[in-house]
N, C-alpha and C positions, 0 to 999 in steps of 0.2 A: 705215073711220073717217076722216072728212075733216073734220068740223067739231066744235066743243066750245063749250061756255059759258065764258066768262071775263070777269073784271072789267077793264074797259079804261079808262085814264085818256086823256082826249082833251085836258085843259089843267089847269092847276091848278084844283083843287077841282071839277073836272067828271069824273065817271066814271059808268059804266053797265055792266050785265051785259049782253054781247053775245054773238052767235055769231061765232066766229072760226076759222081754219083750226088743225087739230092742228098742233103743231110738228114739223118734221123733225128728225131725230136724225143726229148725226155719228158717226164710227167708234168714238169713245171714250164715247159717250152712251148713256143709257138713257131710254126713254119711260116715264113713271110716271103712273099714274092716280091722282090726289091724292085722300087722305083727309080729312086736315086741315090747315089753314094757321092759324097763330096770328097776331093782329096784333101787331106789334113797334112799340116806341115811335118808332122811325125811320118807320114807314109813314105816320102822319098828316103828317109833315113832307115826305115824297116826295109824298103826294097834295096837299098845299097849295102845292107848287112852290118849297120853300124852298132847294132845291139847283139852281137854274136851269142847265140844259145839262150837269148832271153826273150827278144821280139824278132823273130819267132823262135821257138824253142828248137824247132827243126824244119826241114823241108821234105815234101813240097808243103806249101802254105798258101791259103786264101786270105788276103789282108782286106783292109777297109772297115771303117767303124762310123763313119757319119752318114747314116743311111735311113731311109723311110720305105715303106712299102705297105702291102696288103696281106693280112693273114689269110692262109688257105687251110690251116689245120691246127689244132690245138690239143696239147697233151691233157691227160686226165686231170691232173691238179689245176692246170691252167683254165681248163673248161669250167671246172667247179668254181673257179674264181670269176667266171663271167666272160672269159676270152672265147671268141669264136671266129669262124671264116667270116670275112668281110670286114673285120676291124681294120681301120687305117691307123698305123703305127709309125712312130719314129723311135730311135733309139740311143742309149749311150753305152759306152764301152765296158765299163766296170759292172761286174755282177759279184758281190761278196758271197762268202759261204753262208752268211746268216746265222752263225752259231758263235763266232770269237767276240772277244771284248770290243774290239773296234767296231764290228758289224752291229753289235746290240746296242751301241751308243750312237749310231747313225754315221760312223766314219767307215763306212763299207769300201771306201776308196783306199783306205789303209788296212785292208783285210789282213789279219795274221796268217791267213792259209793262202795267201796270194800263190798263184801258180798250181795249187792242188786241185786239180779237177775232180778227184775221187770224192772230195767233200763239197764240192759244188762251185767252187770258184771258177770265174771265167774273166778274160778280158778280150772281148771279141776284136778282131782285126789286129790283134797284137801278138797274142799266143794261141788264141782261140779263133777257128775259122770266122772270116768276117763277110762284109757285104758286097765286095766286089764280085758278084755272082748272082744269078737270077734268082736264087732262094738262099736263105739264111735262117738257121734255127737259133733261136734266141730265148733265154729265160725271161718270164714276165716280170721278174725283178729289175730288168734293164730296158724295157720298152714302155712307152707312154701313148695312149690314145690321142689321135689327131682331132681337134675340133673340126666341124663341117667347114667353117669358113677358111680353113688353111690348107693350102695345096700340098701334095706330097713333095713336090720339089722344094717349096719353102720349108716344109718341116723337117727335111733333112739337115738342115743347118742347126737344129735345136742343141746337138751335142755340143759343138764348139760355142755356140752362143751361151749356153749355160756354164761353160767352162769360164768364159769371159765374165759372166755376171758373178760366179763364185770368187773369181779373181778380185774383182773390183770390191765386192763386199768384204773381203778379207782385209783391206785396208782401213776398215771402220768408216767409211765415207760418211760424212755429215753434210745434210743439205746446205747449199751454198758455199761450201768449202772447195778451195782449189784442188784439183788432182793432176798429177803429172803421169803420162803414159809414155814409156820408153819403148819404140818399135811401133811402125805403122803397117805391118802384115796383117793378114786376116785377123789373127786374134787381137792385135793393137786396135784395129778399127772396130771390132766388135765391143772392146773394153770402151771405147769412146761411147758408142750407142748405149751400153749399159750405164756407165758413168752419168750419162745426161738423163737418162730415165730415172736414176735414183737421185736425181736433184743437184748434182755438182753445180758449182759456180762456174769458174773457169776451167776448161779442160785443155791442159798443155800437152802437145804430142810432138816428140822428137822422132824424125824419120827422114825419107828423101824420096826423091823423084815423084812418079805418078801416085804412089801410095800416100805420100805425104800431101799431095794435092787433094787426094780424096778425103783425107782425115780432115783438112781445111773445109771442105764441102760439106761434112758432117758437123761442123761448128767447132772444131778445135783450133786453138791458137798453134800453128805450126812452127817448128824449129828444125832447120836443115841440118842435121849433124855433120854433114859433109863441109859446110862453110861457116857454121856458128858453134861456138863453145857452149854445149848444151848447159852445163853447170852455171856458167856466167849468165846466160840469159834467162834461166829460170830463177836465179838470184835477183836479176834486174827486174823482173816481171813481179816478183813477190816482195819487193822492198828490202831485199837481203835475207828475208825470213826463210825461204825455201818452202816446200809444199809438205803440208801434213799428211797427204795421201800420196802414194807413189806405187805405180803398177810397173813392173818390168817384164815385158814379154818379147824382147827382142832376142834373148837367148844368146848374148855374147857377154864376154868376160867385161868388156868396156862398158856395156851398158849397165851390167850389175854394178860396178863401181860408181857409175854416174848416179845410179839411184841411190846409193848410199851417201853420195854428197849433194844431192838436190833436196833430200828429206830435210824438213824442218826439225827444230828441237822437238822431241816427243812425237815425232812422225812415225807412220807405219809403212813399210815396204811390202807389197805383196808380189812374190816371185812366181812366174809360171815358166819362163824361159829355161831351156836346158844348154848352157854353154857346153862347147866341146871339151873345155878345160875349166878347172875351179878357178874362181876369181879371186884375186888378193882385194881385202877389203880394209878400209881404215877402221880397226877395231877400236882404237882410241876414242875416236869421234862417236862410235856407235855406243860405246860404254858412257862417255861422258854426257852426250847430248840424249841419252835414252832413246835411240832410234831403233825401232823394233823391226826385224825381218821376218816375215811369215811366208813359208814355202806353201805352195798350192798344188795339189794333185787333182786333176779331173774336175769333177762337178757334182759332188755328193750332194743330193737334195735340192738341186736347183733347176732341174729340166722343167717341171711343171711351173715354176716361177717365170723361167724364160718364155715358156708357151704363153702364159697370161700376157706377158709384157708385149708380144707379138700381136696375138688376137686382139687386145685392147687398144692398139695403136700407139703405144708408148715407145716401141722400137720398131724402126723401119727397115728391114734387112734387104729390100729390094736393091739398093744401090751396091751391094757386095756381090750380087750374082753376075757373072761375066761370060762364062762359057758353058757349053754342054756338048757331050760326046758320047756315042754308043760305046758299049764295052769293047766291042772290036777294035775301036781306035784308042785304047787305053794309052799305048805310047805316044801318041801325039798329045793327048791330054795331060800326061805327065810333063813332057816337054814344054807344053804351053804353061804349066804352072810353075814349073822350075824357072823357065826363062822369062816369066813374067810377060809372055807375049800378049800384045793387044791390051796391056792393062790388067792381066790376069789377077783376079783376087779368088773368088771362090768358083772352082772348076768342078763341074758335074760330071759324073759317069752315069749312063742309064743301062743297067743290066738288062732291063725288058724292054728297051727301046725307048726313044725320046717320044713320050706321050703326054707329058704334063709340062 
């Protein structure tokens, strides 16, 4: 096994499926034959070159970080830890160095050695080669065994689902409490599923179009931001108080400002979106009403929790899966995702062929 097919970025907006070398594995790595890789909302930005010199650091580059597959080889340390060929795994993108203060306190998503592969840091599909390929090498610090009752195709969504779970948990959601979710893209829809699983009372979601309709199907009270003042409607629904728990995952400056305005006194905002420009926020209101804003990066320590929610029937991810493409048709898959063609939500790419 010396070569494989992979999606290779050669420059911003320039990519092709090419034959490249199968990656070599380190001592704590596994080599995985990739079954399914989902397009993440970050991927189009990486492909467009919106994070120059950061994601990726250089070209050529193989992106993709929402993947699942089957182990074909394990490094010496990985094998000693019980990993072996045939293990079915899914992945998350962050792999902390394991030595710094952040890693040692469980916050490896904030690793102080971010970007330093010499000491073991990786972020797969961002600056470390990822899963739009027939094979991927990954540290066992960032892969998780898939229970038998879960398909590889379903398991590949655990990375974004666990990000949504982390984001919702950072609002300190209490059972029975209202939560507002701004944005009904894939991350917002998964946040709705997670909020329901954690016992939210009313889930109020602001969005538009087919995705807002899907949010309503998932049980949310929908607000169409194109036709309704989101802040006024949330205030109306909550008797003028606002919501104690707010999730911002639209990734726009407007939505971030709305998050600050719909939060109740003493409320908590959990933000996962990345606006293109910094948002102006009502600082006086945040101070005087003790509204807390908590940023959230990725999914530290929530992948196994997300797996449990799925396999125990607390979260049904099936309504989010809309399209599947072979790796050779990545361009069409990307256009489908970006254009929301046919109600696209989670669009899968299958590097080893559409088998599951």
